[in-house]
N, C-alpha and C positions, 0 to 999 in steps of 0.2 A: 507446096502448101499455099503459095500465093494464088494459084488458079482456084483452089478450093475456097479460099477466103473471098476472092472476087465473085465467084459463083454464089456463095452464101449471101454476100452483100447484095448482089443483083436480085436474088430470090426474095430477100427481105424488102427491098425497094418495090418490087412488083406486087408483093402481098400488101404492102402499105398503100400503094396506088389503088389496088382493087378494093381495099377496105374504104378508102376515101370515096371512091366512085359509088359504092353501095350506100354509104351514108348520104351522099348528095342525092342519089335517086330517092332514098327514103324521105329526105327533106322536101324534094320536089313533089312527091306524092302527097305528103302532108299539106303542102301549100295548096295544091289543087283541091284537096278534100276540104280545107278551110274555106277557100274561095267559093266552092260550090255550096257548102252548108251555110256560110254566113251571108253571101251576096248573090247566090244563085248564078255564079259564073261557071260556064261549062268548059272554058279553055283559058289559056294564059292571056290571049289577046283581049278577051272581055275583062279579065282582071286588070290588065294594064290600062284599059280605057276607064274603068271604074276608079282606079288609083289616080289617074290624071284628073278626072272629074272632081274627086274628093280633094285633091291637092289644090286645084284651082279655087274651089270653094273655101278652103282653108286660107288661101292667100287673100281672097276677097274679104273674109271675116277679119283678118289681121288688119287690112287697110281700113275697114270700117271702124275697128276699135282704135286705131291710131288717129283717125280723123276725130272721133269722139273725145279722145284724150286731148288733142290739140284745142278743140272747142272749149273743153272744160278748163284747160290751162289758160286760154284767153279770158274766159269769164273770171277765173280766179285772179288773173293779173289786173283786170279792170276793177274788180272788187277791192283788191289791195291798194290800187291807185286812188280810190276815192275816199 
């Protein structure tokens, strides 16, 4: 019985791995479809480049906002000081 149990467990693990692989392939296809529809990216490299570009822009915007907050904080400090 041990061999039968081991083979059954192995079969279940293989089926589980196949199911996971199919799900990942489906997610990858959905990702490509989204990139193509939303941003006109034809491959993952274009998508990565777009992501990096958007990420850099987000970082720049955060820095700009932080600088504006610091300026406003300084103005408020000066106003409270007088």
